[in-house]
N, C-alpha and C positions, 0 to 999 in steps of 0.2 A: 571453546570453537566446536569445537563434535555437537552439545546438541544445541547451539546456533541455526549450525546445516538442515540438522536435521529437523527442526522447527518448520526453519524458511521452505522444504525439500515438500512438507505436509503444506505449505501455504500454493506452492509452485505444483502441485498436482492437484490439489485442490479448484486450480486460476483454469488449470486444465480439461480438470472435467467441466464445469458449466463453461466456458468455452467450445465444448464440444460438443455438448448437450444443445449448448445456441444455436453451431453449426448445426449441425445434425433438423432440429430444427426446420429453418431456414432452406434447409437445401441443401446447407454447400458444402462442395470436399476437399476443400483448404483453409488452414486457416494461415493469413498472411503475418499478424501482428494483432497485440493485446497492449489497451491504453487501463493504468491502472493508477485509483492516487492513494495510496501511504504516508498516516498522518507520522509526524518526528517521534509519537507519543506509544505509534502502534508498539513499540517491542520486535521491530519487520527489520532486517537488517540488509536495507539493497542489495546490498551487493553480494553477502551468499543469496539471496533470491535469482539472483538476473545466474548464481551460475549452477540453483539449483534445477529452475526452468528452463534451462541451456542442455544441462543432462534427464531432466522429468519430459520431453518434447519429444527423442528421440525414434521414440517409434508411436508417434500420434498422427491426426494430423494435421497436427501446428508443428511438424518438426522444423521447417524452411522458418517458423511463426520469428519475432522476433517483442522482447515487453518491453516495452515505454511506462520508464517509471515518473510520475508524477510527486516528490516530496511534498508536503502541506503540513509549513509552521505552526508549535502549539499556538491558541490563542483560546484566550479567557476574557475574562472579564471580574472583575476590582468590586469587592463590595465599603472597600477603603470608601476609595478614590470613582467611583461609578462610570469606571472608564473602559475599551475596551483594550487590548493589546495583543501580538502575536510574539514569540518568542522563534526564537531558531534553536533554541535544548528543547534535550529533552526530557527534562524533567523540570518545575521550578519550585523553586521555594518561597516565592514571595512575587508578589506586583511587582514589573521594572518601570513601573513610571511613579509607584507613592509607597513602593517597601514593603507593602502591606498586606499580610496574610490571610486577608479569608478573598479567596478569590473563588469562582467555577470553571472550570478547563469546558471551553464548549467544543475545541475542535484539537485536532490531532492528533487523535486516536484512530482514527478512519484506515480501514484496506475496503475499500469502492472496488470495479472494472467498470473500466466509463466508458470504456469503446468495444470492438471487436471489429478487425477488419479478415473477411472472407470469402471468397469466390468459388 
């Protein structure tokens, strides 16, 4: 668990750096909230990221900010049945529709900052 929290801490710091830089460019003084999309297959533990964000924001222009996380399911395209699918699991071994093993992951690995609210 220690390594997981360290991984999420570096992500939290990176999100804060990006948001702070955007805030400065827009001549804003304080970040109120940051909205991110995180794919289920990204390897990021949302609870650990929230914990890390709360710890990292203390001495920043985001000290009162909240982090809002939207989890994105894993999506794929099966080569066997030629259909798109979405699953909530982190790992996929076969197509949930036809059980075929030839597929391409099309989503669920993202970690994107969607919106920054600042004043």
